[in-house]
C-alpha positions in Angstrom: -8.1 19.5 17.1 -10.0 16.2 16.2 -8.6 13.3 14.1 -10.6 14.4 11.0 -9.2 17.9 11.1 -5.7 16.6 11.8 -5.9 14.5 8.6 -7.5 17.2 6.6 -4.7 19.7 7.7 -2.1 17.1 6.7 -3.7 16.6 3.4 -3.6 20.5 2.7 0.0 20.6 3.8 0.9 17.8 1.2 -1.0 19.8 -1.4 1.1 23.1 -0.6 4.3 21.2 -1.0 6.2 22.1 -4.4 6.0 18.6 -5.6 4.0 17.5 -8.6 0.9 15.5 -8.6 3.0 12.5 -10.0 5.4 12.7 -7.0 2.5 12.8 -4.4 0.5 10.0 -6.2 3.7 7.8 -6.6 4.8 8.3 -2.8 1.1 7.2 -1.9 1.3 4.3 -4.0 4.6 3.1 -2.7 3.5 3.6 0.7 0.4 1.6 0.1 2.4 -1.3 -1.4 4.8 -1.4 1.4 2.1 -1.4 4.1 0.0 -3.9 2.3 2.6 -6.4 1.1 4.8 -6.6 4.1 2.6 -8.5 6.7 5.0 -7.9 9.6 4.0 -4.6 11.5 6.8 -2.0 11.2 8.6 -3.4 8.1 6.8 -1.1 5.7 7.7 1.9 7.9 11.2 0.8 8.0 11.5 0.2 4.2 9.7 3.6 3.7 12.6 5.3 5.6 15.3 3.5 3.3 13.3 4.4 0.2 13.3 8.2 1.2 17.0 8.0 1.5 17.5 6.8 -2.1 14.7 8.1 -4.1 14.4 11.8 -4.0 11.7 12.3 -6.5 9.0 10.9 -4.3 6.7 12.9 -1.9 7.9 11.8 1.6 4.8 13.2 3.3 2.6 11.1 1.1 4.7 8.0 1.5 4.5 8.1 5.3 0.9 9.1 5.3 0.0 5.8 3.2 2.2 3.7 5.5 0.2 5.1 8.6 -3.2 5.2 6.7 -3.6 1.6 6.2 -4.5 -0.3 9.2 -5.9 -3.7 9.9 -9.6 -2.4 9.2 -8.4 -1.9 5.6 -5.9 -4.8 5.5 -7.9 -7.6 6.7 -10.2 -7.8 3.4 -7.1 -7.3 1.3 -5.5 -10.5 3.0 -8.7 -12.5 2.4 -8.7 -11.3 -1.3 -5.1 -12.5 -1.6 -6.0 -15.9 -0.2 -8.8 -16.2 -2.8 -6.6 -15.1 -5.5 -3.9 -17.7 -4.5 -6.6 -20.4 -4.4 -7.8 -19.5 -7.8 -4.0 -19.5 -9.3 -2.7 -22.6 -7.4 -5.8 -25.0 -6.8 -4.6 -27.7 -4.5 -6.4 -30.8 -3.1 -5.7 -30.8 0.6 -5.9 -34.1 2.2 -6.7 -34.9 5.9 -3.4 -37.0 6.0 -0.8 -34.7 7.9 1.6 -37.4 8.7 5.0 -37.0 6.9 5.2 -33.3 6.0 3.0 -30.9 7.7 5.7 -28.3 7.3 6.0 -29.0 3.6 2.1 -28.4 3.0 2.3 -25.4 5.2 5.2 -23.9 3.3 3.6 -24.7 0.0 0.3 -23.0 1.0 2.2 -19.9 2.4 4.3 -19.5 -0.9 0.9 -19.7 -2.7 -0.6 -17.0 -0.5 2.6 -14.7 -1.0 2.4 -15.0 -4.7 -1.4 -14.1 -4.6 -0.6 -11.4 -2.2 2.0 -9.8 -4.2 -0.5 -9.7 -7.2 -3.2 -8.2 -5.1 -0.8 -5.6 -3.5 0.6 -4.6 -6.8 -2.7 -4.1 -8.6 -4.1 -2.3 -5.7 -1.2 0.1 -5.6 -1.3 0.6 -9.2 -4.9 1.8 -9.0 -4.3 3.8 -5.8 -1.5 5.7 -7.8 -4.2 7.0 -10.4 -6.9 7.6 -7.7 -4.3 9.6 -5.6 -3.2 11.6 -8.6 -6.5 12.4 -9.7 -7.6 13.7 -6.1 -4.4 15.8 -5.9 -5.4 17.4 -9.3 -8.9 18.1 -8.4 -8.0 19.5 -5.0 -5.3 21.8 -6.4 -7.6 23.0 -9.2 -10.3 23.7 -6.7 -8.4 25.2 -4.1 -5.7 26.8 -6.3 -2.9 24.9 -4.8 -1.0 24.5 -8.3 2.5 24.5 -8.4 4.7 23.8 -11.5 7.9 22.3 -10.1 
């Protein structure tokens, strides 16, 4: 079974679960946010496990699928966009004088990046919610997987 058929099989399994399209879309959006915002590998996965313990009205399949779906090919352009947003929000004049506080300048730039990255991650996840919900509705209607929980 190839990768494409495994993904398709997993997607159909998610559609067959007795969860609403809102729960599936919310799970995918939360998983997207966790994987995009937390830069360190594995942090999003650990937080996804913790979220599943405390939030029952969320599709766990969609949450973990989103965490595993986003990889460096998709994340690199988002980091670049986050950097551009942080430059627009916090325009700074960098000098070539690195004498007294190189750490201070690095800390300031990384804080700016994280604020821009949070904004991009939130907006991207917000739109992913609606896209995922629309896809679930279309596939359930087309393949007659509709359930009313």
